[in-house]
N, C-alpha and C positions, 0 to 999 in steps of 0.2 A: 533437768532431773536424774539422778545416777541410779544404775541399776548394776546386776552383779552378775550379766549372762552369760561371758565370756568363760571357754572352757580353760581350768586351771588358772581364773583370773582372782588377783588379790588388789587389785588396783584400781580406780577410776574409771569406769566404763560409763560414758553417757551416749545414752542411744536416741538417735532419730531419725531411723529409717527411713527416706524418699529420696535416694539418689538414684534413681533408674536402673540400678545394679551395678552402677559404675564406681570402680574405685575412686575414691576423691583423688582431688591434683596435689603432687608433692612439690606445691609452690604457692608461697605465701600469697603472692598478689591473685592468682587464680581462685586460692580458698577464699579468698576475701570477697572477690567476685559473685563465687555462690553464695557465700554467708548474704549478701547485701540482695542477692535475687532469691533468697528466703528457703534456699534449700536445706533442709533438714539433714544434717550429717552424725555419725558418728564417731565419738573421739576416745581415743584407750592414753589417758595419762598416766604417764612414769616419772620413776625420779628413784636414784639410788641402786646398789647392786645387792643389797641385802636380802634374803629370800622373804617371803611373805609367811604364814600361818601354812604350816605344813610343808615347807620346802617343795623340792621339785621342780618344774619349769613353770613362771609365769614372767608378768612386766619388767619385775628385774634381770632378766636374762637379756633382754634392750639395752641395759645401759653397757657403754664402751667399757668400764672395770668387771664388765661378770666375767668370771675365768673361765673359758673356754678355747683351748688350745685349737688353733689351725695353721696349715700351711700354705706359702705362698712365693712359689719358685723354690723350693727346695727350703725356705726358711720359715723356720718353727717361729710362732707368735705366741704369748702367753695368753694374750688379753688384744682386743680389738685397739685399746689404745695403746698397745705398745707397738701394733703394726701402725695407728697413725703418725706416731711422733718418729718412728724408725724411717717412714717414707716422707717425712718433714725433713730430717735431717738430708734425707739423701738427695732430697729436692734441691738444696744448697749445696751439694757435694761433699757434706761433713761426715764422711763416713767414720771416724774416731766415734762421734755422737750417736750414730746409728750403731756401731756396736754395744757401746755403755746403755743404749735402751734396749736392746734384746737381752742383755743380762739383769736389766733390773729385777729385782726381788718382788715386786709390785708394781701396779700403774698407777700408782700415785710419784712413783720414784720414774717412772718414766715419762709421765706430767711434766716434772720438775726438769728433766736432763730437754725434754723438748723443746723449753721454753730459754735454750742457753745454747741454740743451735748456731753455728756461725755464720757470718755473711748474710742473715736473715732479711727477708724482703716484704712487707706485708702485704703489697700489689700481689706479688706473685702467689704468696701462699693463698691469698683470696681468691686466686684464679683455679688455684688445684684444690682447693682443703676438701671440697664437697665430694669429688671423683673418688681421693683416694681411702674416705671415710664408705662411699659405697661400694666399692672392690674389697676392703675390711671385712665389712658386712655381709658380701655376697661369700666370702672363704669362710666364715666364723658360721654362720645360719645354713650355711649350701654343706659344709663337710660333718653335719651333726644331723644326724635325723631327728630327736626331738626336737632342737631347736629350731629346723627348718618348718617340723610341723606347727611347731608355736606360732610361727611369723607368719605363716598361710593362713594360719586361722584367726588373723587380724585383718584377715583380708575385707574391705567396706569400713575400715576405721582410718580414723587421720592419726597418727601416730604422734603425740605431742610429749616432749620433753620437759615436766612440770617444773624446770629448775627456777626457783626463783631468785639464783644467784647468777645464771649463768644467761647472757641476752643472744649471745650467740648459736651457740649449739641446742640452748633451750628457750624458753619463753619467758622469762623473766618473772612468771609467776608459780605460786606453788599447787600442788595437787587437788588441795583441797579448795581454791580460789572458783569461785561461780565464774572469773572471766577467764579461764583457762580453757572454755570452751568456745569462745569470740576471738577468730584469729585477728579480726581488726581490732582487740583493745589488746592485744598481746603486747610484750615489751621486749620481746628477743625475737630472733628469725628463725628457730626451731630447724635447724640444719640439722640435727641428729635424727628427728623425728621423719624430715622429708628423704633423707638418706636411708634411712630402714625402709619407707615406702618406694623406694626405688629398689631398692636391694630385691623386696618382696616381690614386684611387678617382675623384677628380672628372674627369680626363683620361679614364680608361679609358669612365666613362659616356657621357663625350662620342662617344668613337670606336666606341663602341657603337650 
């Protein structure tokens, strides 16, 4: 059952509080174990970077494409997508593409450039991609008070990128799909959701 009790929330918030005050696991296998054990969970499903009614800060800021510039090691990134794709290029020693990513006018262009990284190796990328996105998320949310406050306000929720098109970073199901709140029936890995949850935990520890 959907409710809209989250502050500044214009997405799908599925409420089922009974997780002993713990943050839910940021891992698909462990989350499925919680589900099988009958532990009731809260889910915050998001997709896309376009602001909802009234604008401001809401679930759309969780998108990699949300325009929230931040700096890492003296380098400015226009969005988290720019950071991810520049880091991807650097991982394979492709500094030329990394520079083009930094200059990309929008995150879609950065993503396209990331698909052209020289000497790309899928296994190497798989081993590093999650930590890269966690690092970018920490910088994005950690350097913006409003974004940090929003992300920390989602504690207790499983963050779900409910993209019907993405089976790696999303769940392969839409926001309004009833199965979006059943991890065992997701069609994707939800890596973005889990990266955000891990960044959230790190920010919470720092705030504590």
